[in-house]
C-alpha positions in Angstrom: 38.2 -20.3 28.4 34.7 -21.8 28.5 33.2 -18.8 30.1 34.6 -16.6 27.4 33.2 -18.9 24.7 29.8 -18.9 26.4 29.8 -15.1 26.7 30.7 -14.8 23.0 27.9 -17.3 22.0 25.4 -15.4 24.2 26.4 -12.1 22.5 26.1 -13.6 19.2 22.6 -15.1 20.0 21.4 -11.7 21.4 22.6 -9.9 18.3 20.7 -12.4 16.0 17.7 -12.1 18.0 17.6 -8.3 17.8 18.4 -8.5 14.1 15.4 -10.9 13.6 13.1 -8.7 15.7 14.0 -5.6 13.7 13.2 -7.4 10.4 9.8 -8.5 11.9 9.2 -4.9 13.1 9.9 -3.5 9.6 7.5 -6.0 8.0 4.8 -5.2 10.7 5.2 -1.5 10.1 4.8 -1.8 6.3 1.6 -3.9 6.9 0.3 -1.3 9.3 0.4 1.5 6.6 -3.1 2.1 5.4 -4.1 0.4 2.1 -5.0 2.3 -1.0 -8.2 2.2 -3.0 -9.2 3.1 -6.4 -11.7 5.8 -7.3 -14.3 3.2 -8.5 -13.9 1.1 -5.4 -14.3 4.2 -3.3 -17.6 5.2 -4.9 -18.8 1.6 -5.0 -18.2 1.4 -1.2 -20.3 4.5 -0.7 -17.4 6.8 -0.1 -16.7 10.3 -1.2 -13.5 11.5 -3.0 -11.9 14.4 -1.1 -9.0 16.4 -2.6 -6.6 17.7 0.0 -4.1 20.4 -0.7 -0.6 19.0 -1.1 -2.0 15.6 0.0 -3.6 14.3 -3.1 -7.0 12.6 -3.1 -8.4 10.5 -0.4 -11.6 8.4 -0.1 -13.6 9.2 2.9 -15.7 6.2 3.7 -19.0 6.0 5.6 -17.4 4.4 8.6 -15.3 7.6 9.2 -12.0 6.2 7.9 -10.2 7.5 4.9 -7.8 5.9 2.5 -5.4 7.3 -0.2 -6.6 6.9 -3.7 -4.3 5.2 -6.2 
């Protein structure tokens, strides 16, 4: 009886741990998405506004990165 109870508790703990890791992963993935920038902030940072077909406009910054424009 005790072994069965331990097994059930172990499975419940494992499921809770996986659920917690999934929630943290979702938050991390959202944070990893590139931030957006305004047109004014782009030009103030020395960037150029580039229009991409079907992709909208992006800010091409001097350091080689690009960010979507809001």
